[in-house]
C-alpha positions in Angstrom: 27.3 12.6 9.4 23.6 13.1 9.4 23.7 16.1 11.7 26.3 17.8 9.4 24.3 17.2 6.2 20.8 15.8 6.3 20.9 15.1 2.6 24.1 13.0 2.8 23.1 9.3 2.8 24.7 6.9 5.4 27.2 4.3 4.4 24.6 1.6 5.1 22.0 3.2 2.8 24.6 3.6 0.0 25.5 -0.1 0.5 21.9 -1.2 0.4 21.0 0.7 -2.7 23.2 -1.0 -5.3 22.6 -4.5 -3.8 18.8 -4.0 -4.0 19.0 -2.6 -7.5 21.0 -5.6 -8.7 18.4 -7.9 -7.1 15.4 -6.1 -8.5 15.2 -7.7 -12.0 15.9 -11.1 -10.6 13.1 -10.7 -8.1 10.7 -9.5 -10.8 11.5 -12.7 -12.7 10.9 -14.9 -9.7 7.6 -13.1 -9.0 6.6 -13.5 -12.6 7.4 -17.2 -12.6 5.4 -17.7 -9.4 2.5 -15.8 -10.9 2.5 -18.0 -14.0 2.4 -21.0 -11.7 -0.6 -19.6 -9.9 -2.3 -19.1 -13.2 -1.8 -22.8 -14.0 -3.0 -23.8 -10.5 -6.1 -21.7 -11.2 -7.5 -20.7 -7.8 -10.7 -19.1 -9.2 -12.3 -15.8 -8.3 -16.0 -16.2 -9.2 -17.9 -13.2 -10.5 -20.8 -11.7 -8.6 -22.8 -8.4 -8.9 -20.3 -6.4 -6.8 -17.2 -7.4 -8.9 -16.0 -5.8 -12.1 -15.1 -9.1 -13.9 -17.9 -11.2 -15.6 -16.0 -14.5 -16.1 -14.0 -16.6 -13.6 -10.5 -15.4 -13.1 -7.5 -16.9 -11.4 -6.5 -15.2 -8.2 -3.8 -15.4 -5.5 -1.2 -13.9 -7.9 0.1 -12.1 -4.8 1.9 -15.4 -4.0 4.5 -14.3 -6.5 4.9 -10.9 -4.8 5.3 -12.5 -1.4 7.7 -15.2 -2.6 9.9 -12.7 -4.4 10.0 -10.3 -1.5 10.9 -12.9 1.1 13.6 -14.3 -1.2 14.9 -10.7 -1.6 15.1 -10.2 2.1 17.1 -13.4 2.5 19.5 -12.6 -0.3 19.9 -8.9 0.4 20.1 -9.0 4.1 17.6 -6.0 4.2 18.8 -4.3 7.4 16.0 -4.3 10.0 13.5 -6.4 7.9 14.6 -9.9 8.6 13.1 -9.6 12.1 9.7 -8.8 10.6 9.7 -12.0 8.4 7.6 -14.1 10.9 4.9 -11.4 10.9 5.0 -11.0 7.1 4.7 -14.8 6.6 1.9 -15.1 9.1 0.0 -12.3 7.3 0.6 -13.8 3.9 -0.4 -17.3 5.0 -3.7 -16.3 6.5 -4.5 -14.1 3.6 -3.8 -17.0 1.2 -6.1 -19.1 3.3 -8.8 -16.5 2.9 -8.3 -16.7 -0.9 -8.7 -20.4 -0.8 -11.6 -20.7 1.8 -13.2 -17.2 1.8 -12.9 -16.5 5.5 -15.3 -14.2 7.3 -14.5 -10.7 8.6 -13.6 -11.7 12.1 -11.1 -14.5 11.3 -9.4 -12.0 8.9 -9.2 -9.3 11.5 -7.8 -11.7 14.1 -5.2 -12.9 11.7 -4.2 -9.3 11.0 -4.0 -8.6 14.7 -1.8 -11.6 15.3 0.6 -10.6 12.6 0.7 -7.1 14.0 1.5 -8.4 17.5 4.3 -10.5 16.1 5.7 -7.4 14.3 5.5 -5.4 17.5 7.4 -8.1 19.4 10.1 -7.8 16.7 10.6 -4.2 17.5 8.5 -2.5 14.8 6.4 -0.4 17.2 6.2 3.4 17.1 7.7 5.2 20.0 7.8 8.6 18.4 6.7 10.3 15.2 8.9 12.5 13.1 6.4 15.2 11.9 7.3 17.9 9.4 6.7 21.5 10.6 6.4 20.1 14.2 9.4 17.9 14.9 9.7 14.6 16.9 6.7 13.7 18.9 7.0 11.1 21.7 4.0 8.7 21.9 4.6 6.9 25.2 2.0 4.3 25.9 0.0 5.2 22.9 2.7 4.0 20.6 1.7 0.3 20.4 -2.0 0.8 19.9 -1.4 3.5 17.3 1.0 1.3 15.4 -1.6 -1.5 15.3 -4.3 0.9 14.1 -1.9 2.1 11.4 -1.1 -1.4 10.2 -4.8 -2.6 10.3 -5.9 0.6 8.4 -3.3 0.2 5.6 -3.7 -3.6 5.3 -7.5 -3.3 4.9 -7.3 -0.1 2.8 -5.1 -1.9 0.2 -7.5 -4.9 0.3 -10.5 -2.6 -0.3 -8.8 -0.8 -3.2 -7.9 -4.0 -5.1 -11.0 -4.0 -7.3 -9.7 -2.8 -10.7 -6.9 -4.1 -12.9 -3.5 -2.6 -11.9 -4.8 -0.2 -9.3 -3.4 -1.7 -6.1 -0.3 -3.1 -7.7 0.5 0.2 -9.5 0.0 2.3 -6.3 2.2 -0.2 -4.4 4.9 0.1 -7.0 4.8 3.9 -7.0 4.9 4.0 -3.2 7.7 1.4 -2.9 9.9 3.4 -5.4 9.3 6.6 -3.5 10.1 5.0 -0.2 13.3 3.6 -1.6 14.3 7.1 -3.0 13.4 8.8 0.3 15.3 6.2 2.2 18.4 6.7 0.1 18.3 10.5 0.6 17.8 10.1 4.4 20.3 7.3 4.9 17.7 4.8 6.1 19.0 1.5 4.8 15.8 -0.5 5.8 13.6 1.9 3.8 15.9 1.9 0.8 16.3 -1.9 0.7 12.7 -2.7 1.6 11.3 -0.3 -0.9 13.4 -1.7 -3.8 12.7 -5.3 -2.9 9.0 -4.6 -2.7 9.1 -2.8 -6.0 10.9 -5.7 -7.7 8.4 -8.2 -6.4 5.4 -6.1 -7.6 7.0 -5.4 -10.9 7.0 -9.1 -11.8 3.2 -9.3 -11.1 2.0 -6.1 -12.7 2.2 -7.2 -16.4 -0.1 -10.1 -15.6 -2.7 -7.7 -14.1 -2.5 -4.5 -16.2 -3.7 -3.4 -18.7 -5.4 -6.7 -19.2 -5.8 -9.1 -16.3 -4.8 -12.7 -16.5 -4.8 -13.1 -12.8 -5.8 -11.1 -9.7 -3.4 -10.6 -6.7 -6.1 -11.7 -4.3 -6.1 -11.1 -0.6 -2.6 -12.6 -0.2 -1.3 -9.8 -2.5 -3.3 -6.8 -1.4 -3.1 -7.5 2.4 0.7 -8.2 2.0 1.2 -5.0 0.1 -0.7 -3.0 2.7 1.1 -4.6 5.6 4.5 -4.1 4.1 3.8 -0.5 3.3 2.7 -0.2 6.9 6.0 -1.7 8.2 8.0 0.6 6.0 5.8 3.5 7.1 6.8 2.8 10.7 10.5 3.0 9.7 9.8 6.3 8.0 7.7 7.6 10.9 10.6 7.0 13.4 13.2 8.7 11.3 14.2 12.2 12.1 16.1 12.9 8.9 14.5 14.7 5.9 12.9 13.9 3.6 11.6 10.9 5.6 8.7 11.6 8.0 5.6 10.1 9.5 3.5 11.6 6.7 5.5 9.9 3.9 3.3 6.7 3.6 0.0 8.4 4.3 0.6 11.0 1.6 1.8 8.3 -0.9 -1.4 6.5 -0.2 -3.6 9.6 -0.1 -5.8 8.4 -2.9 -6.4 5.1 -1.3 -7.0 6.5 2.2 -9.3 9.2 1.0 -11.4 6.7 -1.0 -11.7 4.4 2.0 -12.5 7.2 4.4 -15.0 8.8 2.1 -16.7 5.4 1.4 -16.8 4.5 5.1 -18.4 7.8 6.1 -20.9 7.6 3.2 -21.9 4.1 4.1 -22.3 5.0 7.8 -24.6 8.0 6.9 -26.6 5.7 4.5 -27.1 3.2 7.3 -25.3 0.4 5.4 -23.5 -2.5 7.0 -19.9 -1.4 6.8 -18.4 -4.9 7.1 -20.4 -6.2 4.2 -18.7 -6.5 0.8 -19.8 -3.9 -1.7 -18.9 -2.1 -4.9 -19.5 1.5 -3.7 -15.9 2.8 -3.5 -15.2 5.9 -5.5 -13.0 4.1 -8.0 -15.7 1.4 -8.5 -18.5 4.0 -8.9 -16.4 5.9 -11.4 -15.9 2.7 -13.5 -19.6 1.7 -13.2 -20.5 5.2 -14.4 -18.6 4.8 -17.6 -15.1 6.1 -16.8 -12.4 3.9 -18.4 -11.2 1.5 -15.8 -7.6 1.7 -17.0 -7.8 5.5 -16.7 -9.0 5.2 -13.1 -6.1 2.9 -12.2 -3.6 5.3 -13.8 -5.2 8.2 -12.1 -4.5 6.5 -8.7 -0.9 6.0 -9.7 -0.8 9.7 -10.3 -2.3 10.3 -6.8 0.5 8.3 -5.4 3.1 10.3 -7.4 1.6 13.6 -6.3 1.4 12.6 -2.7 5.0 11.3 -2.8 6.3 14.6 -4.3 4.5 16.6 -1.7 5.8 14.4 1.1 9.4 14.7 -0.1 9.1 18.5 -0.3 7.2 18.9 3.0 10.2 18.7 5.5 11.9 21.5 3.6 8.9 23.8 3.4 7.9 26.7 5.6 4.7 26.4 7.6 2.6 28.2 5.0 4.0 26.3 2.1 3.7 23.0 4.0 0.0 23.8 4.6 -0.3 24.5 0.9 1.2 21.2 0.0 -1.2 19.3 2.3 -4.1 21.4 1.0 -3.2 20.5 -2.6 -3.3 16.8 -1.9 -6.7 17.2 -0.2 -8.0 19.5 -3.0 -7.2 17.0 -5.7 -9.1 14.3 -3.8 -12.1 16.5 -3.3 -12.1 17.4 -7.0 -12.0 13.6 -7.8 -14.9 12.9 -5.4 -16.9 15.7 -6.9 -16.3 14.4 -10.4 -17.4 10.8 -9.5 -20.5 12.1 -7.8 -21.4 14.1 -11.0 -20.7 11.1 -13.3 -22.8 8.8 -11.1 -25.7 11.3 -11.3 -25.3 11.6 -15.1 -25.3 7.8 -15.4 -28.4 7.6 -13.2 -26.5 5.0 -11.1 -29.0 5.2 -8.2 -27.6 3.1 -5.3 -23.8 3.3 -5.1 -23.4 0.0 -3.2 -24.6 -3.3 -4.5 
């Protein structure tokens, strides 16, 4: 069926779509109830000079996201995702422990590595990449380490970007919906179901965090969202049916990845300790320079939307138009970086990292 018409969804994907859609409002409600419970429990995030908030704020609202998603996988069946539940729960449990005890860098990294190894054992490793304009690319022995790097990168990138109300949750919601749509078009049931279940779980949390925050998602939320997008990214990377490809998740998270990459390079050049917490990300500098924080969050939602649109169009584009789409995504990020640099100078911000 797929060979005859790449745009014709498979029966499994068509079956996954209505079931996940029916579950979506219920999962949003479950997530919201769990978030309310976490507000009552009141695990506090204390303010410090590098954080945007000035009064203690409840955190670990991501417990609601995790609980709703895991419930959704059990109720939906979620083809291909049940096998990843041990890795997902391990990641979430260790991230919640970090919210409660403030673990150091190395324990967090070891926990992420452990969750990644469990996911690899469950069959979520990359053996090949489906690349637009190039085609399938066999990875051989590089598959497992590249998969781990991909997961670690996305998990920590989403953790780093969770510093303004609604930014990480909104980007995750946009990415999840785009993944579900791409999965439905490509006939990838795991992508369709997983994207919609993740969207429903995040949808229940978002009103508590944007536009005004009553709770933060915490590491348990941001690391879970990054890890889940990484798992779904592997599903997309292995598919060979347009519009799904290995570039789908990286383009959806283009704003997040550019910010993290730009900040890492800037800090290395400045001789700063890259593992030390700071507030020198582009989105943080923009907010500290006077740009409305809600506007910065919405802009990142827009980056996800633009990246998703380009990713969906890329497999059908010629080589020149494909290069143009990739160039557009990069150009937008360079314009944003230039704008932030200018605003920081106008605001006489001085040191970017505190």
